[in-house]
C-alpha angles and dihedrals in degrees: 000000000000097000132052111281132193104213123192115203107196108205096022093162094056125090096263097034093052090048090052089051090052089052094049103038093084096043111114114243096016118129108192118217116199136166129187120226089257090055097042126014104206091202088063106089097195093048093050093048091048091050092050093048093050100041098036098200118201093213136017130205107199101205097140115113145134104252139174146140132273094288094050093046091050094046101043107029094144093055093046095055098034100047096042093048090050095048094047096045094047096047097043095046092041090053091050096051090047091054098250105165100190128041133164118211119199114216131168138250088241087081089084126088118272091241097040118150114268125271089032116234122206088247091068091079112122094003098116148357119308128236103277096219093067103019097124092053092045092051090052091052092048088053089054091055091048091048090057092046092048095049090049091050097045103032105024094242123152102233114158133191132209124194112209125199119227109320132207138165141080114012095023123153113252097182109149093234109018101047130107122252102273099047089041091054093044091054094044095049093043093052091046091051092049092048093046091238118176096218144015124214116221120201116249133007096299092234101104113101123226139182120221130200127190111241092233089058089049092052091049090051091050093054090045093053093043092052097049111113114251095250094052092046093047092051090060098044121066120227110285090009105094101154129097129200118237120198146104098266090235132094140181139196117271088239090058090046090052091052090049093050090047090054093048092048093043099241110151100180132104124291117221127185123218104213091185088074120084119265097200119206112004094228135001116182119152126223101233098177092112092056091045089054087054090059105260135110135163118266107183113091116222098244091047090049093047091052090053092046092052091048090053091048089056092046089054091056101268090141094058119109 
């Protein structure tokens, strides 16, 4: 960014949004615009449009979303599709009417079919049924991609989409029921270690394979993709296919992840697997060759990232009774 830019990060208090802010705060010429939920409700169309008209951001990172793990998606499907559709529609349309030329929408790898080829290429979108446990959330995210594509096609905007794999790191949600797999395991193993428990039960069979990306790597990828010139970006995205996968290109079984988290946390007991709990998609590894061709790859190794995540969990009071 050679010139001064006013950059709005929607969702700046969330895990990804705060990481994007950390990436941008030292960039010369960048003026960060942020609003808390109390200051700006992104589900309020009139409020979002008024904010965009007054502040006139040059660029927008749309990192705001209602997120959660399998339990949360199963329990609150209406909220997951309703709130995410509202946030995306309001921010994307509000940006358009305020003249924002470039926007980056953050999706999710759950947009892809349950039985997609592995690793999953961007072209797999809408080629088969979705994973039922998070279908409402996935449909909302697909709608966000299509909103960006449609505004680009009709209005000539430059709205881009990135599809991250499973994220973890600073700012994660460690709720005992509504968290994703890594923070959930960190909390469970930590509490078991503190209680002197002899075993920890992990949901599912442990056989599904997952890919994990540190949120600071994700933020770096977002800034990289946002800053690509239009010609370079267009050369690597086919017509009507404006999203790019973001991941490490490597995965591991949940059982192996659980053993790694146990080692990082220092839990030496037995691991048991509750096969009555849902496994979700059997495998979800992203094809990141397109992003690699655009000059970016992940740098934070999983064990290093997990150690940092556990340290942050303790700093936030995870070791308190």
